[in-house]
C-alpha positions as a printed NumPy array, in Angstrom:
array([[  0.479,  -0.03 ,  -0.088],
       [  1.429,   3.009,  -1.056],
       [  2.055,   5.885,   1.352],
       [  1.98 ,   3.449,   4.239],
       [  5.12 ,   2.166,   6.959],
       [  4.726,   0.216,  10.029],
       [  6.546,   1.461,  12.958],
       [  8.027,  -2.029,  13.76 ],
       [  9.545,  -4.288,  11.675],
       [  7.741,  -7.467,   9.93 ],
       [  5.262,  -7.925,   7.152],
       [  2.259,  -5.467,   7.395],
       [ -0.74 ,  -7.582,   8.   ],
       [ -2.696,  -8.144,  10.876],
       [ -1.472, -10.01 ,  13.997],
       [ -4.408, -11.035,  17.178],
       [ -1.725, -10.372,  19.656],
       [ -1.153,  -6.782,  18.839],
       [ -3.882,  -3.807,  18.403],
       [ -2.824,  -1.631,  14.995],
       [ -3.058,   1.989,  15.038],
       [ -3.312,   4.492,  11.658],
       [ -1.385,   6.922,  12.655],
       [ -2.296,   9.915,   9.513],
       [  0.408,  12.77 ,   9.925],
       [  2.259,  14.637,   6.82 ],
       [  5.03 ,  13.512,   5.465],
       [  4.606,  16.458,   2.014],
       [  3.214,  19.486,   1.287],
       [  3.289,  22.36 ,   3.502],
       [  2.342,  20.811,   7.122],
       [  5.593,  18.329,   6.317],
       [  7.354,  20.833,   8.227],
       [  6.282,  19.18 ,  11.687],
       [  5.436,  15.581,  10.552],
       [  8.531,  14.267,  11.581],
       [  7.541,  15.566,  15.496],
       [  3.984,  14.157,  15.42 ],
       [  5.499,  10.759,  14.131],
       [  7.89 ,  10.956,  17.616],
       [  5.364,  12.145,  19.751],
       [  2.853,   9.366,  18.882],
       [  5.91 ,   6.987,  19.197],
       [  6.554,   7.926,  22.556],
       [  3.249,   7.629,  23.359],
       [  2.978,   3.907,  22.402],
       [  5.87 ,   3.373,  24.309],
       [  4.007,   4.396,  27.195],
       [  0.958,   2.439,  26.521],
       [  2.934,  -0.668,  25.6  ],
       [  5.453,  -0.206,  29.079],
       [  2.01 ,   0.246,  30.871],
       [  0.869,  -3.292,  29.814],
       [ -1.15 ,  -2.405,  26.186],
       [ -4.116,  -2.211,  25.218],
       [ -6.599,  -5.155,  26.125],
       [ -3.482,  -7.107,  27.09 ],
       [ -1.832,  -6.572,  22.955],
       [  0.754,  -4.279,  22.068],
       [ -0.252,  -1.21 ,  20.309],
       [  1.391,  -0.615,  16.86 ],
       [  1.571,   2.504,  15.093],
       [  0.862,   2.055,  11.595],
       [  1.825,   5.591,   9.493],
       [  0.277,   6.417,   6.598],
       [  0.976,  10.019,   5.216],
       [ -1.809,  12.593,   5.607],
       [  0.245,  15.254,   3.516],
       [ -1.281,  12.991,   0.44 ],
       [ -4.244,  14.078,  -1.515],
       [ -7.461,  13.177,   1.387],
       [ -9.012,  10.746,  -1.232],
       [ -5.896,   8.67 ,  -1.837],
       [ -5.137,   8.69 ,   2.172],
       [ -8.932,   8.189,   3.179],
       [ -8.658,   5.096,   0.711],
       [ -4.791,   3.791,   2.279],
       [ -6.723,   3.866,   5.605],
       [-10.187,   2.339,   4.531],
       [ -7.838,  -0.499,   3.125],
       [ -5.8  ,  -0.906,   6.646],
       [ -9.089,  -0.981,   8.193],
       [-10.827,  -3.556,   5.817],
       [ -7.558,  -5.937,   6.152],
       [ -8.147,  -5.831,   9.882],
       [ -4.418,  -4.294,  10.321],
       [ -5.756,  -1.346,  12.479],
       [ -8.307,  -1.039,  14.921],
       [ -7.925,   2.526,  15.564],
       [ -6.902,   5.939,  13.461],
       [ -5.514,   9.001,  15.094],
       [ -3.228,  11.696,  13.697],
       [ -2.602,  15.531,  12.459],
       [ -3.89 ,  16.218,   9.449],
       [ -5.341,  19.172,   7.634],
       [ -9.206,  19.53 ,   8.157],
       [ -9.723,  18.13 ,   4.9  ],
       [ -8.187,  14.928,   4.496],
       [-10.551,  14.667,   7.977],
       [-13.66 ,  14.834,   5.876],
       [-12.593,  12.289,   3.273],
       [-11.436,  10.136,   5.767],
       [-14.349,  10.277,   8.574],
       [-16.857,   9.018,   6.661],
       [-15.231,   6.107,   5.097],
       [-13.85 ,   4.621,   8.984],
       [-15.521,   6.267,  11.784],
       [-18.63 ,   4.236,  11.922],
       [-16.003,   0.98 ,  11.975],
       [-12.768,   2.2  ,  14.246],
       [-12.526,   4.873,  16.581],
       [-10.765,   7.837,  15.016],
       [ -9.601,  10.025,  17.402],
       [ -8.165,  13.774,  15.646],
       [ -5.777,  15.751,  16.855],
       [ -5.365,  18.658,  15.059],
       [ -6.668,  22.25 ,  15.894],
       [ -9.718,  23.089,  13.562],
       [-12.554,  24.959,  12.78 ],
       [-15.026,  23.093,  15.175],
       [-18.429,  21.894,  14.178],
       [-17.252,  17.799,  13.816],
       [-19.902,  15.741,  15.913],
       [-19.672,  12.473,  14.229],
       [-20.164,   9.114,  16.247],
       [-16.773,   7.706,  16.423],
       [-14.853,  11.099,  15.795],
       [-13.141,  12.271,  19.225],
       [-11.294,  15.158,  18.936],
       [ -8.305,  16.463,  21.378],
       [ -7.369,  19.958,  20.257],
       [ -8.236,  23.473,  20.282],
       [-11.158,  25.247,  18.423],
       [-11.951,  28.759,  17.578],
       [-14.153,  29.534,  20.762],
       [-11.61 ,  28.094,  22.922],
       [ -8.198,  29.094,  21.375],
       [ -9.132,  32.543,  19.274],
       [-12.07 ,  34.226,  20.328],
       [ -9.901,  35.037,  23.878],
       [ -6.883,  35.778,  21.806],
       [ -8.807,  38.681,  20.209],
       [ -9.965,  40.248,  22.951],
       [ -7.138,  40.062,  24.758],
       [ -5.589,  42.04 ,  21.94 ],
       [ -8.007,  44.109,  21.64 ],
       [ -7.82 ,  45.349,  25.182],
       [ -4.578,  45.631,  25.815],
       [ -2.448,  46.619,  22.273],
       [ -6.127,  48.479,  20.768],
       [ -6.082,  46.026,  17.635],
       [ -9.607,  47.476,  15.923],
       [ -9.009,  46.563,  11.992],
       [ -8.058,  42.752,  11.302],
       [ -6.603,  41.564,   7.811],
       [ -7.274,  37.348,   7.131],
       [ -5.001,  35.678,   5.234],
       [ -5.06 ,  31.981,   5.332],
       [ -5.112,  28.503,   2.698],
       [ -8.652,  28.235,   0.303],
       [-10.002,  25.254,   2.474],
       [-12.681,  24.719,   5.253],
       [-10.609,  25.597,   8.579],
       [ -9.484,  28.769,   7.348],
       [-12.085,  29.808,   5.666],
       [-14.758,  28.871,   8.925],
       [-12.587,  30.192,  11.18 ],
       [-12.583,  33.537,   9.405],
       [-16.14 ,  33.544,   9.671],
       [-15.837,  33.05 ,  13.25 ],
       [-13.437,  35.973,  13.913],
       [-15.677,  38.331,  12.276],
       [-17.896,  38.187,  14.94 ],
       [-15.012,  38.06 ,  17.485],
       [-13.657,  41.045,  15.858],
       [-17.102,  42.8  ,  16.54 ],
       [-17.658,  41.888,  19.921],
       [-14.365,  43.952,  20.716],
       [-15.455,  47.03 ,  18.54 ],
       [-12.918,  46.073,  15.243],
       [-13.715,  44.664,  12.382],
       [-11.939,  42.376,   9.976],
       [-11.132,  44.976,   6.911],
       [ -9.924,  42.421,   4.445],
       [ -9.353,  38.69 ,   3.535],
       [ -7.358,  36.39 ,   0.985],
       [ -7.321,  32.972,   0.429],
       [ -4.415,  31.236,  -1.587],
       [ -3.769,  27.848,  -2.386],
       [ -1.908,  25.367,  -0.262],
       [  1.958,  25.533,  -1.244],
       [  2.059,  29.609,  -2.089],
       [  5.206,  31.36 ,  -2.574],
       [  4.013,  34.116,  -3.877],
       [  2.539,  36.636,  -1.188],
       [  3.338,  40.348,  -2.77 ],
       [ -0.676,  41.191,  -3.847],
       [ -1.749,  39.975,  -0.22 ],
       [  1.247,  42.312,   1.312],
       [  0.542,  45.658,  -0.636],
       [ -3.564,  45.016,   0.382],
       [ -2.769,  44.925,   3.857],
       [ -0.529,  47.69 ,   3.616],
       [ -3.119,  49.718,   2.087],
       [ -5.686,  49.002,   4.083],
       [ -3.382,  49.735,   7.475],
       [ -4.184,  46.453,   9.044],
       [ -3.398,  47.059,  13.149],
       [ -3.017,  42.501,  12.67 ],
       [ -2.877,  39.977,  10.693],
       [ -4.764,  36.997,  11.582],
       [ -2.319,  33.844,   9.943],
       [ -4.491,  31.001,   9.078],
       [ -1.819,  29.12 ,   6.57 ],
       [ -0.38 ,  26.112,   7.037],
       [  3.377,  24.631,   7.901],
       [  5.849,  25.965,   4.991],
       [  3.427,  28.658,   3.63 ],
       [  3.091,  30.404,   7.248],
       [  6.784,  30.233,   7.327],
       [  7.143,  32.277,   3.618],
       [  4.705,  34.411,   4.717],
       [  6.845,  35.384,   8.012],
       [  9.767,  35.66 ,   5.757],
       [  7.839,  38.162,   3.035],
       [  5.947,  39.905,   5.714],
       [  9.271,  41.282,   7.953],
       [ 11.303,  41.829,   4.623],
       [  8.534,  44.582,   3.774],
       [  8.349,  45.731,   6.903],
       [  5.084,  45.197,   8.184],
       [  6.226,  43.826,  11.413],
       [  6.801,  47.359,  12.21 ],
       [  3.319,  48.189,  12.022],
       [  1.285,  45.422,  12.477],
       [  0.47 ,  42.674,  15.007],
       [  0.113,  38.718,  13.559],
       [ -1.681,  36.189,  15.035],
       [ -1.668,  32.284,  13.973],
       [ -3.668,  29.539,  15.993],
       [ -1.166,  27.566,  13.794],
       [  2.381,  28.174,  14.903],
       [  4.686,  25.924,  16.34 ],
       [  8.388,  26.263,  17.321],
       [  9.867,  24.547,  14.289],
       [  8.012,  27.226,  12.003],
       [  9.314,  29.776,  14.342],
       [ 13.465,  27.904,  13.032],
       [ 12.335,  27.805,   9.434],
       [ 11.188,  31.696,   9.554],
       [ 14.128,  33.279,  11.183],
       [ 14.444,  35.207,  14.166],
       [ 14.301,  37.874,  11.52 ],
       [ 11.028,  37.359,  10.691],
       [  8.962,  36.827,  13.904],
       [  9.212,  40.365,  15.383],
       [  5.32 ,  41.348,  16.774],
       [  4.105,  37.309,  16.278],
       [  1.713,  35.609,  18.44 ],
       [  0.482,  31.841,  18.918],
       [ -2.599,  30.453,  21.049],
       [ -2.705,  26.645,  21.764],
       [ -2.927,  24.487,  24.523],
       [  0.619,  23.599,  24.594],
       [  3.775,  25.405,  24.124],
       [  7.376,  24.201,  25.043],
       [  8.221,  26.998,  27.266],
       [  5.288,  26.384,  29.716],
       [  7.608,  25.344,  32.699],
       [  4.317,  23.341,  34.359],
       [  5.156,  19.852,  36.277],
       [  3.581,  17.5  ,  33.054],
       [  5.128,  19.602,  29.828],
       [  8.347,  19.887,  31.982],
       [  8.328,  15.761,  32.842],
       [  7.124,  15.048,  29.255],
       [ 10.061,  17.167,  27.772],
       [ 12.71 ,  15.221,  29.869],
       [ 10.893,  11.615,  28.888],
       [ 10.53 ,  12.751,  24.937],
       [ 14.296,  14.342,  25.152],
       [ 15.431,  10.847,  27.067],
       [ 14.123,   8.692,  24.118],
       [ 14.929,  10.658,  21.01 ],
       [ 17.65 ,  12.565,  22.198],
       [ 18.469,  16.32 ,  21.941],
       [ 18.823,  16.604,  18.325],
       [ 15.338,  15.339,  17.474],
       [ 12.779,  18.207,  16.415],
       [ 10.815,  20.252,  19.104],
       [  7.643,  18.485,  20.062],
       [  5.533,  21.865,  19.823],
       [  1.605,  21.694,  20.006],
       [  0.83 ,  20.192,  16.958],
       [  3.744,  17.47 ,  17.158],
       [  2.721,  17.199,  20.931],
       [ -1.134,  16.389,  19.938],
       [ -0.422,  12.75 ,  18.126],
       [  0.672,  12.282,  22.043],
       [ -2.13 ,  13.158,  23.239],
       [ -4.585,  11.597,  20.358],
       [ -2.167,   7.599,  21.348],
       [ -3.549,   8.1  ,  24.96 ],
       [ -7.031,   9.149,  24.103],
       [ -7.363,   6.398,  22.001],
       [ -5.808,   3.981,  24.613],
       [ -8.312,   5.123,  26.561],
       [-11.454,   4.983,  25.24 ],
       [-10.817,   1.412,  23.948],
       [ -9.8  ,   0.367,  27.359],
       [-13.028,   1.863,  29.121],
       [-15.13 ,  -0.035,  26.753],
       [-13.153,  -2.699,  26.713],
       [-13.711,  -2.989,  22.664],
       [-12.764,  -1.149,  19.624],
       [-16.329,  -1.927,  18.25 ],
       [-17.737,   2.185,  17.948],
       [-20.649,   1.483,  19.212],
       [-19.433,  -0.052,  22.317],
       [-17.059,   3.205,  23.041],
       [-19.587,   5.371,  22.224],
       [-21.197,   3.847,  25.235],
       [-18.556,   4.477,  27.183],
       [-16.726,   7.624,  25.944],
       [-18.566,  10.108,  28.367],
       [-16.059,  11.648,  31.126],
       [-12.968,   9.354,  29.872],
       [ -9.858,  10.569,  31.051],
       [ -6.313,  10.515,  30.557],
       [ -3.003,  11.718,  31.844],
       [ -0.79 ,  13.541,  29.48 ],
       [  1.902,  16.401,  28.664],
       [ -1.416,  19.144,  28.918],
       [ -2.366,  17.739,  32.322],
       [ -5.34 ,  15.487,  33.191],
       [ -7.744,  16.234,  30.663],
       [-11.12 ,  14.863,  29.845],
       [-13.741,  13.675,  26.97 ],
       [-16.976,  15.898,  26.911],
       [-19.363,  15.534,  23.697],
       [-16.919,  13.932,  21.838],
       [-14.389,  16.796,  22.456],
       [-11.273,  17.098,  24.977],
       [-11.307,  20.421,  26.969],
       [ -7.948,  21.966,  27.781],
       [ -6.498,  25.416,  29.114],
       [ -5.4  ,  27.449,  26.379],
       [ -2.45 ,  30.31 ,  26.382],
       [ -1.225,  32.834,  24.435],
       [  2.047,  33.018,  23.383],
       [  4.487,  35.66 ,  22.023],
       [  7.547,  34.947,  19.67 ],
       [ 10.751,  35.466,  21.21 ],
       [ 13.392,  34.989,  18.379],
       [ 12.853,  31.44 ,  17.809],
       [ 10.827,  30.601,  20.275],
       [  7.61 ,  31.37 ,  22.692],
       [  7.437,  33.177,  25.468],
       [  4.021,  32.272,  27.035],
       [  2.666,  35.675,  28.282],
       [ -1.392,  34.516,  29.129],
       [ -3.566,  32.036,  30.187],
       [ -6.816,  32.706,  28.389],
       [ -8.97 ,  31.103,  30.301],
       [ -9.872,  34.527,  31.854],
       [-10.764,  36.046,  28.496],
       [-13.091,  33.131,  27.59 ],
       [-16.48 ,  34.257,  28.756]])
């Protein structure tokens, strides 16, 4: 099967002694920049689950699928793994277009834990979500920037698919709540390299801040072009999808005035975060990719999937649906619980400090 790789030696086949899980993470395209961190974080979680006895007495085995491939191809590959009995669950970070192609083909058959921040609204049976949505992530960040930085005029630049467009739709309401507005929007194909026309429009409209809804290397190129034009001296940037690996790729000279909001940052000094970093470093070494919010979400995904199957004593979706309410697990983001198929978590705002993030606010107080 093209694009599929097992995370252990031996032939790719159904094994009654293991519980196979399709790990769908990007290995190509704009999101490929953080794919390696996604794989390592998921592998760490699988190692820990197996060290604790596995799932239903079976070793948890990851089978990696390239989530950066075209969505129909990804969905077909995962469906083939389910058909053959090689996997009994699905998890991973991939864009919403992939989730929309994948969920109808597998979610009613095996549990599917989606770990990417997304536009909200997913409520399919068998789909469980660990990451941020605009209501809890973007809304309080825009409120804070309006109150403390007097941001009133926002410009949205995003890739042209469901997550940026639906997030921007919500951002119109969030801006209005704080006496502001969206003064312009641009949506660009994944893989865009030329941002000149967008930058001219941002400059002409004199935006106070730019809401960046760009994926991976597209955001990196935008950051570089934004700073090269000198717009970082006059407009802030806020992203809901920006990690430390993307900061490094952007370069320190391109991150001035850039903020991000997420449920996890590497610089958080909580006991859970520090413990996670210690285990990650011991397992993969100091030269491994920074786990970041995007990679670390895959650690959360494996833990939640194991908890769901363990609680239900089955990988059958009907059994999991009946047992899912209140399922909890303890990971790098602390003890988290599932409510209505979504995990609820604390969200933070951080400002870029060269090639790292400095957490500046806990957004719980801005969520009311």
